[in-house]
N, C-alpha and C positions, 0 to 999 in steps of 0.2 A: 746531806746524808743521802746516799743512794740506796733505794730499796727496790726490790723487784715489783713490777706492776701487779703481778698475781698476789703478792703479799698485801699490797695496799687495798686491793679490791676485797680480799678476804677479811681484812681488818675492818674495813668500812661496813661490810655486811654484818659482821659480828657485833659492831657497835650499834647499828640501827635496827636490827631485827626485834629486840625487845620493845622498842618504841612503836614499831609497826604493829606488833601483836597487841599491845595495849590499846592503840588507836583503833584497830579493827574490832577488838572486843567492846570498846566503848561505843563505837558506831552500831555494833550489833545489838547493844542494849538500848541505846538512846533512840534509834530510829523507830522501833516498835512502840516504845513508851511515848515518844512524842506524837506518833500517829494516833495512838489511843486517846491521849489527852486532847489533841486537836479535834478528833471526832466527837468526843464528849462535849467539848465547848461548842462545836458547831451544832450539835443536836439541841443543846440548851438555848443557843441564840436563835435557832430556827423555830423553836417553840415560842419564844418571846415575839419573834416576827409574826408568826401566825396569830398570836393573841392580839397584837396591835392591829393586824388587818381586820380581825373580828370587831374590835372596838371601832375602827374606822368605818366598818359596815353598819354600825349602829347597835351591836350587841353589847350593851353596857351592863355592868354589874357582875359580870363573870370574873372569877379569880383564876389565875394561872397557878397551879400547885407546883411548887418546887420539890425537889427531892428532899426528904426529911434529913435534917442535919443530925449528925451523930453526937453533937455536943462537943466534940473534940476540935472541930474546925470552926473558925469564925466565918460569917457570911462574906462571900467574895463580891466582886463588882456585879456579876450577873444576878446574884441573889438580891442585891440592892436595886438593880434595874427592874427585876420582877416585882419587888415590893412597890416601887414607884409606879409601874404600869398598873398594878392591881389597885393602888390608891386612886390613880387617874380614872380607872374604869368605874370604881364605886362612886367617885365624885360626879362623874358624868351621868351615872344612873340617878343619883339624887337630884341633880340639876334638871334632868329630863322629867322626873316625877313632879318636881316643883313647877316646872313650866307647864306641864299638862294640867296640874291642879289649878294653877293660876288662870290658864285659858278656859277651863271649865267654869271657874267662878266668874270670869269676865262674861262668858256667854250666858250664864244663868242670870247675871245682873242685867244684861241687855234684854233677855227674854222677860224678866220681871218688870223692867221699865216699860217694855212694849205692852204687856198685859195691863199695867197700871194706866198707861195712856189710853188704851182702848176702853177700859172700864170707866175712866174719868169722862171720856167722850160720851159714852152711853148714859152715864148718870147725869151729865150736863144736859144732854138732849131730853132726858125724861123730866128733869127739873124745869126746863124751858117749856115743855109741853104742859106740865102741871100749872105753871104760872100763866100760860096763855089760856088754859081752860078756866082758871079762876077769874081772869079778866072778862072772858066771854060770858061766863055764867053769872056774873055779878059779884059785887063785893058784899052782898047781904049775908052770905053764909060765913060763919067764923070757923076757923079752923083746925 
């Protein structure tokens, strides 16, 4: 079948223009929506990253507050990550408190042992002095 070139071009354009319009409209909608969603996720991940950096710097026990859930959506992966990081922070805080308390008790025990040793040395010296005095003064006095 022989058709004029102009007719083939016009027919082709008439066939593809609705597809091109739908594709352009879809891109016009998806690009801003995708950009907003990506920016939101990047902000949330940035907040988690800063919180982890604070934990690494020794600021334990702080909680990263997530955006309140409206009850209609289930927690996503980032929410679960935040919960895990918060749990880690609280656990590290408790471990630090236990470590500090244990160290204080250990130092107090060492200090008490040192005092007891010094007191025992003083009492032993006094007892020896009293025994020596008794020997020198005679055994005639009873005690």
